[in-house]
VEXDREN-2710 file (C-alpha; in Angstrom, 1 decimal):
% VEXDREN-2710
k/r/px/py/pz
1/MET/-32.1/-9.2/29.2
2/ILE/-31.0/-12.8/28.5
3/ILE/-30.9/-14.6/25.5
4/THR/-30.8/-18.7/25.0
5/ASP/-33.1/-19.7/21.2
6/PRO/-29.5/-20.5/19.9
7/ASP/-30.3/-19.4/16.2
8/ILE/-30.1/-16.0/18.0
9/ALA/-26.7/-16.4/19.7
10/ALA/-25.3/-17.7/17.4
11/GLY/-24.7/-14.3/16.2
12/TYR/-22.9/-13.3/19.1
13/ALA/-20.6/-16.2/18.3
14/HIS/-17.5/-14.4/17.8
15/ASP/-16.0/-11.1/16.0
16/GLN/-14.5/-10.2/12.2
17/SER/-11.7/-12.3/12.9
18/ARG/-10.4/-15.2/10.2
19/PHE/-8.5/-18.5/12.3
20/THR/-9.5/-18.7/15.2
21/PRO/-12.2/-21.1/17.4
22/HIS/-15.6/-20.2/18.5
23/HIS/-18.4/-21.5/19.4
24/ILE/-22.5/-21.1/19.7
25/PRO/-22.9/-19.7/23.5
26/ALA/-24.4/-21.2/26.3
27/ALA/-26.9/-17.5/26.7
28/VAL/-26.2/-13.9/25.7
29/LEU/-26.5/-11.7/28.8
30/ALA/-27.4/-8.1/27.5
31/PRO/-26.9/-5.3/30.9
32/ARG/-28.3/-1.5/31.3
33/SER/-26.4/-0.6/33.7
34/THR/-22.8/-1.7/36.3
35/ASP/-25.6/-3.3/39.3
36/ASP/-26.9/-5.9/36.0
37/VAL/-23.0/-6.3/35.2
38/ALA/-22.4/-6.7/38.8
39/THR/-25.3/-9.6/39.3
40/CYS/-24.5/-11.5/36.4
41/LEU/-20.9/-11.3/37.5
42/ALA/-21.5/-12.2/40.9
43/LEU/-23.5/-15.2/39.7
44/ALA/-21.1/-16.8/37.2
45/HIS/-18.7/-16.2/40.0
46/ARG/-20.3/-18.4/41.9
47/HIS/-21.3/-20.7/39.7
48/ASN/-18.3/-21.5/37.3
49/VAL/-19.8/-20.1/33.9
50/VAL/-17.4/-18.9/31.5
51/VAL/-18.1/-15.0/30.3
52/VAL/-16.9/-13.4/27.8
53/ALA/-17.5/-9.6/26.9
54/ARG/-18.6/-8.4/23.9
55/GLY/-18.9/-4.7/22.4
56/ALA/-19.7/-3.9/18.5
57/GLY/-18.0/-7.6/16.9
58/SER/-15.8/-6.0/15.4
59/GLY/-13.0/-6.9/16.3
60/LEU/-10.0/-8.5/14.1
61/SER/-8.5/-10.5/16.9
62/GLY/-11.4/-13.3/18.3
63/ALA/-10.7/-11.6/21.9
64/ALA/-14.6/-11.9/21.4
65/ASN/-15.6/-15.5/20.4
66/ALA/-17.5/-17.3/22.4
67/SER/-15.4/-20.4/24.1
68/PRO/-17.5/-23.7/25.0
69/ASP/-20.3/-23.4/27.0
70/SER/-19.7/-20.2/28.1
71/VAL/-21.9/-16.9/28.3
72/ILE/-21.6/-14.1/26.3
73/LEU/-22.1/-10.5/28.3
74/SER/-23.2/-7.7/25.3
75/LEU/-22.5/-4.8/26.4
76/HIS/-24.7/-2.9/23.5
77/ARG/-27.3/-1.6/25.8
78/MET/-25.3/0.7/27.7
79/ASN/-24.7/3.2/25.3
80/ARG/-25.4/6.0/27.0
81/ILE/-23.3/9.1/27.0
82/ILE/-23.1/10.5/30.5
83/ARG/-21.6/13.7/30.3
84/ILE/-19.8/16.4/28.4
85/ASP/-17.5/18.6/30.5
86/PRO/-16.4/21.0/28.1
87/GLY/-14.6/22.9/31.0
88/ASN/-12.7/20.2/32.2
89/ARG/-12.5/18.8/28.8
90/LEU/-13.4/15.3/29.4
91/ALA/-16.7/12.9/28.5
92/VAL/-17.9/10.5/30.5
93/VAL/-19.4/7.0/28.4
94/GLN/-21.1/3.7/29.3
95/PRO/-18.8/1.2/26.9
96/GLY/-21.4/0.7/25.0
97/VAL/-21.2/3.6/22.9
98/LEU/-20.2/4.0/19.6
99/THR/-17.0/5.9/18.5
100/ALA/-18.7/8.5/15.6
101/ALA/-21.0/8.7/18.1
102/LEU/-19.1/10.3/20.6
103/ARG/-16.8/11.8/18.5
104/ALA/-19.8/13.5/16.6
105/GLU/-21.7/14.6/20.2
106/VAL/-17.9/16.7/21.5
107/ALA/-17.9/18.8/18.1
108/ASN/-20.4/19.7/19.0
109/ALA/-19.0/22.0/21.6
110/GLY/-15.9/21.9/19.5
111/LEU/-13.7/19.1/20.9
112/LEU/-12.0/16.2/19.5
113/TYR/-12.6/13.1/20.7
114/PRO/-9.0/11.5/18.4
115/PRO/-9.3/7.4/18.4
116/ASP/-10.4/7.1/15.6
117/PRO/-10.0/2.8/14.2
118/GLY/-10.9/1.9/10.7
119/SER/-14.5/0.3/11.9
120/VAL/-16.0/3.8/14.4
121/GLU/-18.2/4.3/12.4
122/PHE/-19.7/0.5/14.8
123/CYS/-16.7/0.1/17.7
124/THR/-17.5/0.9/20.7
125/ILE/-15.4/2.7/23.7
126/GLY/-15.5/-0.5/25.4
127/GLY/-14.3/-2.4/22.4
128/ASN/-12.1/0.0/21.7
129/ILE/-10.9/0.0/25.6
130/ALA/-10.3/-3.6/25.6
131/THR/-8.1/-3.5/23.0
132/ASN/-6.4/-0.2/23.0
133/ALA/-7.5/0.5/19.9
134/GLY/-5.9/2.5/17.2
135/GLY/-6.7/4.4/13.7
136/MET/-4.9/7.0/11.7
137/CYS/-4.1/9.9/13.9
138/CYS/-1.9/8.0/16.3
139/VAL/0.8/9.2/14.7
140/LYS/0.3/12.6/16.5
141/TYR/-2.6/11.6/19.2
142/GLY/-1.5/8.1/20.1
143/VAL/-4.0/5.3/21.4
144/THR/-7.6/5.2/22.9
145/GLY/-5.3/4.9/26.2
146/ASP/-3.5/8.0/25.5
147/PHE/-7.8/9.5/26.4
148/VAL/-8.8/7.3/29.4
149/LEU/-8.6/9.0/32.6
150/ALA/-11.1/7.2/34.6
151/LEU/-12.6/3.9/34.7
152/GLU/-15.5/1.8/36.8
153/VAL/-15.0/-1.7/36.7
154/VAL/-16.5/-4.8/37.4
155/LEU/-14.7/-7.4/38.9
156/ALA/-14.3/-11.1/38.1
157/ASP/-16.7/-11.7/41.3
158/GLY/-18.8/-8.9/40.9
159/ARG/-17.2/-6.2/43.1
160/ILE/-16.7/-2.7/41.3
161/LEU/-13.7/-0.9/40.9
162/ARG/-13.0/2.4/39.9
163/THR/-9.7/3.7/39.2
164/GLY/-8.1/7.1/38.0
165/HIS/-9.5/10.2/38.1
166/GLN/-10.7/13.7/36.6
167/THR/-7.8/15.7/37.3
168/VAL/-5.3/16.8/35.4
169/LYS/-3.0/15.1/37.2
170/GLY/-2.9/11.9/39.2
171/VAL/-0.6/9.6/40.4
172/ALA/-1.7/8.7/43.2
173/GLY/-0.7/4.1/43.9
174/TYR/-0.6/1.9/40.6
175/ASP/-2.1/2.8/37.7
176/LEU/-4.7/0.5/37.7
177/THR/-6.8/2.5/34.7
178/ARG/-3.5/1.4/32.3
179/LEU/-3.2/-1.9/33.6
180/PHE/-7.3/-2.1/32.8
181/VAL/-6.5/-1.4/28.6
182/GLY/-5.6/-3.0/26.3
183/SER/-7.3/-5.9/29.3
184/GLU/-9.4/-7.5/26.3
185/GLY/-12.0/-8.5/29.1
186/THR/-9.5/-10.8/30.8
187/LEU/-9.5/-8.8/34.4
188/GLY/-12.6/-7.1/34.6
189/VAL/-15.6/-5.9/32.6
190/VAL/-15.2/-2.0/32.0
191/THR/-19.5/-0.6/32.9
192/GLU/-18.3/3.2/32.5
193/ALA/-15.3/5.6/30.6
194/THR/-13.8/9.2/31.7
195/LEU/-12.0/9.8/28.3
196/ARG/-9.8/12.9/27.8
197/VAL/-11.1/15.1/24.8
198/VAL/-9.6/18.0/23.1
199/PRO/-10.6/21.6/21.0
200/ALA/-11.1/21.0/17.8
201/PRO/-8.2/21.2/15.5
202/ARG/-8.1/23.5/11.9
203/PRO/-9.6/21.4/9.0
204/PRO/-6.4/19.9/8.0
205/HIS/-3.9/20.6/5.2
206/THR/-3.8/16.9/2.7
207/LEU/-0.8/15.2/1.4
208/VAL/-0.7/12.8/-1.5
209/ALA/2.9/11.6/-2.8
210/SER/3.7/8.7/-5.3
211/PHE/6.6/6.4/-5.6
212/PRO/8.3/4.5/-8.3
213/ASP/9.8/2.3/-5.5
214/LEU/9.6/1.3/-2.0
215/ALA/12.6/1.9/-1.1
216/SER/12.2/6.0/-1.6
217/ALA/8.6/6.1/0.0
218/GLY/10.6/4.5/3.3
219/ALA/13.4/6.7/2.7
220/ALA/10.8/10.1/2.8
221/VAL/9.1/8.5/6.0
222/THR/13.1/8.4/7.5
223/ALA/13.1/12.0/6.6
224/ILE/10.3/12.6/7.9
225/VAL/11.1/10.9/11.7
226/HIS/14.0/12.6/11.2
227/ALA/13.0/16.0/10.7
228/GLY/11.4/16.1/13.9
229/LEU/8.1/16.6/12.0
230/THR/4.4/15.4/13.8
231/PRO/1.5/15.0/10.6
232/SER/-1.8/14.3/12.7
233/MET/-2.1/11.4/9.2
234/LEU/1.3/9.7/7.6
235/GLU/-0.6/6.4/5.6
236/ILE/1.9/4.4/3.6
237/LEU/-0.2/2.2/0.7
238/ASP/2.4/-0.8/-1.1
239/ARG/2.0/-1.5/-5.1
240/THR/-0.5/-4.8/-4.1
241/THR/-3.1/-2.7/-2.3
242/VAL/-3.0/0.9/-4.7
243/ARG/-3.3/-1.3/-8.1
244/ALA/-6.4/-2.6/-5.6
245/VAL/-8.0/0.8/-5.3
246/ASP/-7.1/1.9/-8.9
247/ASP/-8.2/-1.3/-10.5
248/TYR/-12.1/-0.7/-7.7
249/ALA/-12.3/3.2/-7.8
250/LYS/-10.8/3.7/-11.4
251/MET/-8.7/7.0/-9.4
252/SER/-5.8/6.7/-12.2
253/LEU/-3.5/6.7/-10.0
254/GLY/-0.7/5.6/-12.1
255/ALA/0.7/2.5/-13.6
256/ASP/4.3/2.7/-12.7
257/VAL/3.6/4.0/-9.1
258/GLU/4.8/1.3/-5.9
259/ALA/4.1/3.0/-3.2
260/LEU/2.1/6.1/-1.8
261/LEU/2.0/8.5/1.0
262/LEU/-0.6/9.6/2.5
263/GLY/-0.5/12.7/4.9
264/GLN/-2.5/15.4/7.1
265/SER/-1.5/18.2/8.8
266/ASP/-4.4/19.5/11.4
267/ASP/-1.4/22.3/13.3
268/PRO/-1.7/26.3/12.9
269/ASP/1.4/26.0/10.7
270/ALA/0.5/22.8/8.6
271/ALA/1.0/24.8/5.4
272/ALA/4.4/24.9/6.8
273/VAL/4.5/21.6/8.3
274/LEU/3.2/19.8/4.2
275/ALA/6.1/21.9/2.2
276/ARG/8.4/20.7/4.8
277/ILE/7.4/17.2/3.9
278/ASN/6.9/17.9/-0.1
279/GLU/10.8/18.6/0.1
280/LEU/11.6/15.7/1.7
281/CYS/9.7/13.2/-0.5
282/THR/10.8/15.7/-3.6
283/ASP/14.1/14.5/-2.3
284/ALA/13.6/11.0/-1.6
285/GLY/13.0/10.9/-4.6
286/ALA/9.2/11.4/-5.3
287/LEU/7.2/10.7/-9.0
288/ASP/4.4/13.6/-8.1
289/VAL/3.2/15.2/-4.8
290/ALA/-0.5/16.6/-4.4
291/ILE/-1.4/19.4/-1.3
292/THR/-4.9/21.2/-0.7
293/ASP/-6.5/23.0/2.1
294/ASP/-9.7/22.2/0.8
295/PRO/-11.4/19.6/2.9
296/VAL/-13.1/17.8/0.1
297/GLU/-10.0/17.6/-2.5
298/GLY/-8.6/16.2/1.2
299/ALA/-11.3/13.3/1.3
300/MET/-11.3/12.9/-2.2
301/LEU/-7.2/12.1/-2.0
302/LEU/-7.2/9.9/1.6
303/GLU/-10.0/8.0/-0.1
304/ALA/-7.6/5.9/-1.9
305/ARG/-5.8/5.1/1.9
306/ARG/-9.8/4.2/3.5
307/LEU/-10.6/1.8/-0.4
308/ALA/-7.5/0.1/0.7
309/LEU/-9.3/-3.0/2.5
310/PRO/-12.6/-2.9/0.5
311/ALA/-10.0/-3.0/-2.6
312/LEU/-8.1/-5.7/-1.0
313/GLU/-11.0/-7.8/-0.4
314/ARG/-12.4/-8.1/-4.0
315/LEU/-9.1/-10.5/-4.2
316/GLY/-9.7/-13.0/-2.9
317/ASP/-10.6/-14.3/1.3
318/TRP/-8.6/-12.6/2.8
319/LEU/-6.1/-13.0/6.9
320/LEU/-5.3/-9.1/8.2
321/ASP/-2.7/-8.7/10.2
322/ASP/-1.7/-5.9/12.8
323/VAL/2.1/-5.4/13.4
324/GLY/4.4/-2.4/14.6
325/VAL/7.6/-2.0/14.0
326/PRO/10.1/1.3/14.9
327/ARG/9.2/3.4/11.6
328/THR/12.6/3.5/10.1
329/LYS/12.3/0.2/10.1
330/ILE/8.8/0.5/7.8
331/ALA/10.9/-0.4/3.8
332/ASP/12.7/-3.3/5.5
333/LEU/9.5/-4.9/7.0
334/ILE/7.6/-4.2/3.1
335/ALA/10.6/-5.4/1.1
336/SER/10.1/-8.9/3.7
337/ILE/6.5/-9.0/3.0
338/GLU/7.2/-9.4/-0.4
339/GLU/9.4/-12.0/-0.1
340/ILE/7.1/-13.5/1.7
341/ALA/4.1/-13.5/-0.3
342/ASN/6.6/-14.6/-3.4
343/HIS/7.9/-17.7/-1.1
344/HIS/4.5/-19.0/-0.1
345/GLY/2.5/-17.8/-4.1
346/LEU/0.5/-15.4/-2.2
347/THR/-0.5/-11.8/-2.7
348/VAL/-0.4/-9.9/0.3
349/GLY/-1.6/-6.0/0.1
350/VAL/0.2/-3.9/2.9
351/PHE/-1.4/-0.7/3.8
352/GLY/-0.8/1.1/6.8
353/HIS/0.0/3.7/9.2
354/ALA/3.8/5.0/7.8
355/GLY/4.0/7.7/11.2
356/ASP/3.6/5.1/13.8
357/GLY/5.2/2.7/12.3
358/ASN/1.8/0.3/12.4
359/LEU/1.3/-2.0/9.2
360/HIS/-1.7/-4.0/8.0
361/PRO/-0.7/-6.8/5.2
362/THR/-3.7/-8.6/4.4
363/ILE/-3.0/-11.7/3.5
364/ILE/-5.5/-13.1/0.3
365/PHE/-6.1/-17.0/-0.4
366/ASP/-9.1/-19.3/-1.2
367/ASP/-10.4/-20.2/2.0
368/ALA/-12.4/-23.8/0.7
369/ASP/-8.4/-24.9/-0.6
370/PRO/-6.6/-26.1/2.8
371/THR/-3.8/-26.0/0.6
372/SER/-4.4/-22.4/0.3
373/ARG/-5.4/-21.5/3.9
374/ARG/-2.3/-22.8/5.2
375/ALA/0.0/-21.4/3.3
376/ALA/-1.7/-18.4/4.5
377/ARG/-1.4/-19.0/8.1
378/ARG/2.5/-19.5/7.1
379/ALA/2.5/-15.8/5.6
380/PHE/0.8/-14.2/9.2
381/ASP/3.2/-16.0/11.0
382/ASP/6.5/-15.4/8.9
383/ILE/5.0/-11.9/9.2
384/THR/4.8/-11.9/13.0
385/ARG/8.4/-12.7/13.1
386/ARG/10.0/-10.7/10.8
387/ALA/8.6/-7.8/12.5
388/LEU/9.9/-9.0/16.1
389/GLU/13.4/-9.8/13.9
390/LEU/13.0/-6.3/13.5
391/GLY/12.7/-4.7/16.3
392/GLY/8.9/-4.9/16.9
393/THR/5.6/-5.8/18.0
394/VAL/2.9/-8.5/17.2
395/THR/0.0/-6.3/17.5
396/GLY/0.1/-2.5/17.2
397/GLU/-3.8/-2.7/17.7
398/HIS/-6.0/-4.9/17.6
399/GLY/-4.8/-6.7/20.4
400/ILE/-3.9/-10.4/21.3
401/GLY/-7.4/-12.5/21.7
402/HIS/-7.2/-16.0/20.1
403/LEU/-5.1/-15.2/17.4
404/LYS/-1.4/-14.0/18.5
405/LYS/-1.4/-15.5/21.8
406/HIS/1.3/-17.6/20.5
407/TRP/3.1/-14.4/19.2
408/LEU/2.6/-13.0/22.8
409/THR/4.4/-15.3/24.8
410/ALA/7.7/-14.7/22.2
411/GLU/7.4/-11.3/22.2
412/GLN/7.2/-11.0/26.6
413/GLY/10.0/-13.8/27.0
414/PRO/8.7/-16.3/30.4
415/ILE/9.4/-14.0/33.3
416/GLY/6.5/-11.3/31.1
417/ILE/4.4/-13.8/30.6
418/ALA/4.5/-14.8/34.6
419/VAL/3.8/-12.0/35.4
420/HIS/0.3/-11.8/32.8
421/HIS/-0.2/-14.8/34.9
422/ALA/0.9/-13.2/38.3
423/VAL/-2.1/-10.8/37.7
424/LYS/-4.8/-12.7/36.1
425/TYR/-4.7/-13.9/38.8
426/ALA/-4.7/-12.5/40.9
427/LEU/-8.0/-10.6/39.6
428/ASP/-9.8/-13.0/38.4
429/PRO/-8.6/-16.8/40.7
430/ARG/-11.4/-18.5/39.3
431/GLY/-10.9/-17.8/35.5
432/ILE/-13.8/-16.9/34.5
433/LEU/-13.2/-13.9/32.6
434/ASN/-12.5/-14.7/29.1
435/PRO/-9.8/-17.5/29.9
436/HIS/-8.9/-18.7/26.5
437/ALA/-8.1/-15.1/25.1
438/VAL/-4.9/-13.1/25.4
439/LEU/-2.9/-15.7/27.6
440/GLU/-1.5/-20.0/26.6
441/THR/-2.3/-22.1/29.4
442/SER/0.2/-24.0/30.0
END
């Protein structure tokens, strides 16, 4: 299917990112098969047409944004779950499959596909692979790339490449599968993925701990890490986010709460794991700790975390960051974010994955005010810079896209960026695949 109506094409112009350039694409291509994708790319290669692959448009870095005179290759019609193989614990899917749909399908077979991005209900497997998406379970299970066994990829000139394996072990040649995971559509277009699944765990036990200050919450996270505990989830909310959630949902979280930790364990000894985390939180100065083994009560306790972004959105226009630091530096980063917010006269709420050090500072600003917009962008850059200073990374799960190209250069350094460009040129010598994303051009 080819869409050229500009009013319809405009709906494919950008993802959910802010402060990223985008244009109405010249056309939208909606293939149904790998052969269709191969035909599209072969023609684009021949005529030097820029192609930007798109999943559900749920990304937050601008990686799916249309560039001038580009065509969007929308993979939403390639949405088949090809097969579930319980014996070998794998699933074979097309890129347009919704992540939640796959999780539900494998659950029917007594299995779990762990990656659970915040947009799990509407993001696609292809988009998750393109950005190497994460989620709240990463502390135990890892990110999307940890579950990708094999890929079918259409290269820039239309050739079809198959990478990886369906065996438990496989080390033949370069790890081309990992090369394409997280490449954000700049090296090829994924048309089929073989994914690892695991046995479904037991219903989790859930813990929520409130703290009178940020330092205490940070000390608890550090103690949990040093104790060698691996919960299946460990989330943190700062005071700005806690108060936004309280105002939004009337959850009575407490006016004196400066930080919340929320954890889960789905291990066979979950009760013992959370009992130990309870001790560590109490020793660190927690005001209150609650634990439940009831899944319904657990879902209610986690509601504060799930409402974090919706609650902050009510405060104004927002710019969501995504940075990672060593887990023992989380309190340092949040303290720095508070200083940055005060310096720029902005409200910044922080929530994220304490268990793996990946936080999402959310900057509240007035998009109609140019001064406020500039302040938001400066605060965004200051937070990203501080994450690097703490030994961290500029993105833990959202990707680079258009939003953080210059920060990728800062993190990787000149030699790393030179290698990136060499790989890009080797696989896409004409530069037609999402050429304005990820890498800065000289």
